C-alpha positions in Angstrom: -207.8 144.2 20.0 -209.0 143.0 23.4 -206.9 141.4 26.0 -205.5 138.2 24.5 -205.6 136.4 27.9 -209.4 136.5 27.6 -209.7 135.6 24.0 -210.7 132.0 23.3 -208.4 131.8 20.3 -205.4 132.8 22.4 -205.7 130.7 25.5 -204.1 127.4 24.3 -201.4 129.4 22.4 -200.4 131.4 25.5 -200.4 128.3 27.7 -198.0 126.6 25.2 -195.9 129.8 25.0 -195.6 129.9 28.8 -194.4 126.3 28.9 -191.8 127.1 26.3 -190.5 130.2 28.0 -190.3 128.4 31.3 -188.4 125.5 29.8 -185.9 127.7 28.0 -185.4 130.5 30.5 -187.4 133.0 28.5 -186.0 132.4 25.0 -188.1 133.6 22.0 -186.1 131.5 19.5 -188.4 128.6 19.5 -191.9 127.7 18.1 -195.1 126.5 19.6 -197.7 124.3 18.0 -201.4 123.6 18.5 -202.9 120.3 17.4 -206.5 120.2 16.0 -207.0 124.0 16.2 -210.5 125.3 16.3 -211.6 128.2 14.0 -210.7 130.9 16.6 -207.2 129.5 17.1 -206.7 129.0 13.4 -207.6 132.7 12.7 -205.3 133.9 15.4 -202.4 132.0 13.8 -203.2 133.3 10.4 -203.2 136.8 11.8 -199.8 136.3 13.5 -198.1 134.7 10.5 -199.9 136.1 7.5 -200.1 132.6 6.2 -203.5 131.0 5.4 -204.4 127.7 7.2 -207.5 125.9 5.8 -210.3 124.8 8.1 -209.7 121.3 9.4 -205.9 121.6 9.5 -204.3 119.1 11.9 -201.6 121.3 13.4 -200.5 124.9 13.3 -197.1 126.3 14.3 -196.0 129.8 15.1 -192.6 131.3 16.1 -192.6 132.9 19.6 -190.8 135.9 18.1 -193.8 136.5 15.9 -196.2 136.3 18.9 -194.0 138.7 20.9 -193.8 141.2 18.0 -197.5 141.1 17.4 -198.3 141.7 21.1 -195.9 144.6 21.3 -197.4 146.2 18.2 -201.0 145.7 19.4 -200.7 146.2 23.1 -197.3 147.8 23.8 -196.0 144.8 25.8 -194.3 141.7 24.8 -195.1 138.0 25.4 -193.4 137.7 28.8 -195.1 140.9 30.1 -198.5 139.7 28.8 -198.1 136.3 30.5 -197.1 137.8 33.8 -194.5 136.2 36.1 -192.8 133.3 34.2 -190.7 130.7 35.9 -187.1 130.3 34.8 -186.8 126.5 35.2 -183.2 126.2 34.1 -182.2 128.8 36.7 -184.3 127.0 39.3 -182.6 123.7 38.5 -179.2 125.4 38.8 -180.1 126.9 42.2 -181.5 123.6 43.4 -178.4 121.7 42.3 -176.3 124.2 44.2 -178.6 123.9 47.2 -178.4 120.1 47.1 -174.6 120.3 46.9 -174.6 122.6 49.9 -176.8 120.2 51.9 -174.6 117.2 51.0 -171.5 119.2 52.0 -173.0 119.9 55.3 -174.1 116.3 55.7 -170.5 115.2 55.0 -169.3 117.2 58.1 -171.4 115.0 60.4 -169.6 112.7 62.8 -171.7 109.9 61.3 -170.5 110.6 57.8 -169.1 107.4 56.2 -171.3 105.1 58.3 -173.2 102.6 56.2 -176.6 103.6 57.6 -175.9 107.3 57.2 -174.9 107.0 53.6 -177.9 104.8 52.9 -180.2 107.5 54.5 -178.7 110.3 52.4 -178.9 108.1 49.2 -182.6 107.5 50.0 -183.2 111.3 50.3 -181.6 111.9 47.0 -183.4 109.1 45.1 -186.9 109.9 46.2 -186.7 113.6 45.8 -186.7 114.5 49.5 -183.4 116.3 49.2 -184.9 118.5 46.4 -187.9 119.2 48.6 -185.6 120.2 51.5 -183.9 122.7 49.2 -187.1 124.1 47.7 -188.8 124.4 51.0 -185.8 125.9 52.8 -186.1 123.2 55.4 -183.5 123.5 58.3 -181.2 120.6 57.3 -178.4 121.9 59.6 -180.8 121.2 62.5 -181.3 117.6 61.3 -177.5 117.0 61.2 -177.1 118.7 64.6 -179.7 116.4 66.2 -178.1 113.3 64.7 -174.7 114.4 65.9 -176.0 114.5 69.4 -177.2 110.9 69.2 -177.0 108.3 70.6 -177.8 109.9 74.0 -178.3 108.4 77.4 -182.0 108.5 78.4 -182.4 112.2 77.6 -186.0 113.5 77.6 -187.1 114.4 74.1 -188.1 118.0 75.0 -184.7 118.5 76.7 -182.9 117.3 73.5 -185.0 119.6 71.4 -184.5 122.6 73.6 -180.7 121.9 73.8 -180.2 121.6 70.0 -183.1 123.5 68.5 -183.9 126.1 71.2 -187.5 124.8 70.9 -188.9 122.1 73.3 -191.4 121.1 70.6 -189.0 121.1 67.8 -188.8 117.3 67.6 -192.5 116.5 68.3 -193.7 118.4 65.2 -192.3 119.9 62.1 -189.9 118.8 59.3 -186.8 118.1 61.5 -188.7 115.4 63.3 -189.6 113.4 60.2 -186.1 113.6 58.7 -184.4 112.6 62.0 -186.8 109.6 62.5 -186.1 108.5 59.0 -182.4 108.6 59.7 -182.9 106.6 63.0 -184.8 104.0 61.1 -181.9 103.6 58.6 -179.5 103.5 61.6 -181.2 100.5 63.1 -182.3 98.7 60.0 -186.0 99.3 60.6 -188.7 100.6 58.3 -189.8 104.2 58.5 -192.2 104.6 61.5 -195.9 104.5 60.8 -197.3 105.4 64.2 -196.6 106.8 67.6 -195.4 103.5 69.1 -192.9 102.9 66.3 -191.7 106.5 66.7 -191.2 105.9 70.4 -189.2 102.8 69.8 -186.9 104.7 67.4 -186.3 107.5 69.8 -185.6 105.1 72.7 -183.1 103.1 70.5 -181.2 106.4 70.2 -181.3 106.9 74.0 -184.1 109.6 73.8 -187.2 109.3 76.0 -190.3 110.8 74.4 -192.5 110.1 77.5 -191.5 108.5 80.7 -195.1 107.4 81.3 -195.5 105.8 77.8 -192.2 104.0 78.2 -193.1 100.7 80.0 -191.8 97.2 80.7 -193.9 94.1 81.2 -192.6 91.5 83.6 -193.7 88.2 85.3 -192.3 86.6 88.5 -189.7 89.3 89.0 -189.3 90.1 92.7 -187.5 93.3 93.6 -186.8 95.6 96.6 -186.7 99.4 96.9 -189.1 102.3 96.9 -192.7 101.6 96.2 -192.2 99.7 93.0 -190.1 96.9 94.6 -192.9 95.6 96.8 -195.4 95.9 93.9 -193.1 93.7 91.7 -192.6 91.2 94.6 -196.4 90.9 95.3 -197.1 90.4 91.6 -194.4 87.7 91.5 -195.8 85.9 94.5 -199.2 85.8 92.7 -197.6 84.9 89.4 -199.4 87.9 87.8 -198.0 90.0 85.0 -197.0 93.5 86.0 -196.3 96.6 83.9 -194.1 99.4 85.2 -193.5 102.8 83.7 -190.1 104.5 83.4 -191.4 107.2 85.7 -192.2 104.7 88.4 -188.8 102.9 88.0 -187.0 106.2 88.6 -188.8 107.1 91.8 -186.3 105.3 94.0 -183.3 103.0 93.6 -184.5 99.4 92.8 -182.8 96.0 93.3 -184.0 93.1 91.2 -183.9 89.9 93.4 -184.2 87.3 90.7 -181.4 84.7 90.4 -181.8 84.5 86.6 -183.8 86.5 84.1 -185.2 85.4 80.8 -186.0 88.2 78.2 -188.5 87.6 75.4 -189.8 89.8 72.7 -193.5 88.9 72.4 -196.2 89.1 75.2 -197.6 85.8 74.0 -194.7 84.0 75.8 -195.2 85.9 79.0 -199.0 85.4 78.8 -198.6 81.6 78.4 -196.4 81.5 81.5 -198.7 83.7 83.6 -200.3 82.0 86.6 -197.5 79.5 87.2 -194.1 79.5 88.9 -191.4 80.3 86.4 -188.1 82.0 86.3 -188.3 85.8 86.1 -189.4 87.0 82.7 -189.0 90.5 81.1 -190.9 91.1 77.9 -189.6 93.8 75.6 -192.7 93.9 73.4 -190.6 94.6 70.4 -187.7 97.1 70.6 -186.6 97.4 74.2 -187.9 100.6 75.7 -186.0 102.9 78.1 -188.1 101.3 80.8 -186.7 97.9 80.0 -183.2 99.2 80.2 -183.9 101.1 83.4 -185.2 97.9 85.0 -182.2 95.8 83.9 -179.8 98.4 85.3 -181.2 97.2 88.7 -180.0 93.6 88.0 -176.9 92.5 90.0 -173.8 91.8 87.8 -173.7 88.2 88.7 -177.3 87.5 87.5 -177.4 85.9 84.1 -179.8 87.6 81.6 -180.9 85.1 79.0 -182.0 87.1 75.9 -184.0 86.2 72.8 -186.0 87.7 70.0 -187.8 86.6 66.9 -185.7 84.9 64.3 -185.9 87.8 61.8 -183.2 90.3 60.9 -184.6 92.9 63.3 -184.7 90.3 66.1 -181.1 89.2 65.7 -180.0 92.8 65.6 -181.8 93.4 68.9 -180.2 90.3 70.4 -176.8 91.4 69.3 -177.3 94.8 70.8 -178.4 93.3 74.1 -175.3 91.1 74.3 -173.1 94.1 73.7 -174.9 96.2 76.2 -175.1 93.7 79.1 -172.0 91.9 80.1 -174.0 89.2 81.8 -176.3 88.6 78.9 -176.3 85.3 76.9 -178.5 84.1 74.0 -181.5 82.1 74.9 -182.7 79.7 72.2 -181.1 81.9 69.6 -178.9 79.4 67.9 -179.0 77.8 64.4 -180.2 74.6 66.0 -183.3 76.3 67.4 -184.0 78.1 64.1 -183.7 74.8 62.2 -186.3 73.1 64.4 -189.0 75.3 62.9 -188.5 73.4 59.6 -188.4 76.6 57.4 -191.9 77.7 58.6 -192.8 81.4 58.8 -193.1 84.5 56.6 -190.3 85.5 54.2 -187.4 87.3 55.7 -187.2 91.0 54.7 -184.7 93.7 55.2 -180.9 93.7 55.2 -179.3 90.6 56.8 -177.7 91.0 60.2 -174.6 89.4 61.7 -175.0 86.8 64.4 -171.6 86.7 66.1 -172.8 84.5 69.0 -173.6 81.7 66.4 -172.2 82.4 62.9 -174.1 79.5 61.5 -177.4 81.1 62.5 -177.1 84.0 60.1 -175.9 81.7 57.3 -178.9 79.4 57.8 -181.4 82.2 58.0 -180.1 83.6 54.7 -180.3 80.2 53.1 -183.8 79.3 54.3 -185.1 82.8 54.0 -187.9 82.5 56.6 -188.6 84.3 59.8 -189.5 82.3 62.9 -191.5 84.0 65.5 -191.3 83.2 69.2 -194.8 81.8 69.2 -193.6 78.8 67.1 -191.1 77.9 69.9 -193.6 78.5 72.7 -193.6 75.0 74.1 -189.8 74.8 74.2 -189.6 78.3 75.8 -192.1 77.4 78.5 -190.2 74.2 79.3 -187.1 76.3 79.8 -188.9 78.7 82.0 -190.6 76.2 84.3 -187.6 73.9 84.4 -185.3 76.7 85.3 -187.7 77.8 88.1 -187.5 74.3 89.7 -183.8 73.7 89.3 -181.7 76.6 88.3 -179.0 75.4 85.8 -175.3 76.4 86.2 -174.7 80.1 85.5 -172.2 80.1 82.7 -173.9 78.6 79.7 -176.2 79.7 77.0 -179.6 78.3 76.1 -178.0 75.5 74.2 -175.8 74.3 77.0 -172.7 75.9 75.4 -170.4 78.4 77.0 -171.4 82.0 76.3 -169.4 84.1 73.9 
């Protein structure tokens, strides 16, 4: 008899036998069947079992022990040897389960264990199979936990963090650790997984990590300053009412002092663009998640200067406003109250993501949940411009928020 692996009548039978052996850990106690066998297959089964099957039979079945015995008698090697390496799937599942348990035990030792975001991140890894892929691929999960345990940091360059934790300056710019850490950071800040370099930068900077001090930038308008070479640049741009963009690298060249008497922070460049060319109060635009450059610039603001902060009325926006109010003692909300939200008459796209708290105005979060619509800054543009130009002409008393109420 020739090699059964090359015989047409044996091919489907051996494929079915392999599946059975892999499923059962190599057991020969079961049977395999072939549906609609052709003549070659039918004759092989007749030869194995000694039982005639007529032409046109719909299904034929044979015991694996019979196949094994036949191959040993004819070729001197059994079914498993004939097939070559056969996976032991039950043993693989057992090893994977033990591996997942080990990974979860390691994760439980993190200083973030028990945090809502951390548990949600781990649950996501379990549900979508990532945890299994981590185990199968032998990915360095201890490195992921070590990086997360080092965060948040304080403006540490990304290569420095990678070298310090992973002994590899490129360990967080490529490879599997980077993706798992970024996914965790997204869960930490209630954001979707990053889909591009800019979103990745935002996540790193939210964690106090600076991927690139040239890519980290801040956009300003009418913001005079003094110090180094950047101070005069900002002042000249302010005198001309021209928007100016500064990098983190530039802002760190020399100590800087912002000379504005009040600062208004917005999220979207459309607000700053609409104010360009006219005399307004100083404006800082975060362009989404505040970059390290934004925070570096605001460090140069004197403690007595009020920072009026706002973002879009969506859950990410109110989280960023809350973070700013916690970070800067002199920060107060600017047009971030329930009354401002209500003026939009429920216009806007549907709110998405997990709701966020609004401790500066408890009614805001309740109203947003009830209406279920996001309100972008552009919808409030006329009101915001009125605030900016009115404030530039007659600066209001320091201690109030954008609604005329005392700050929190």
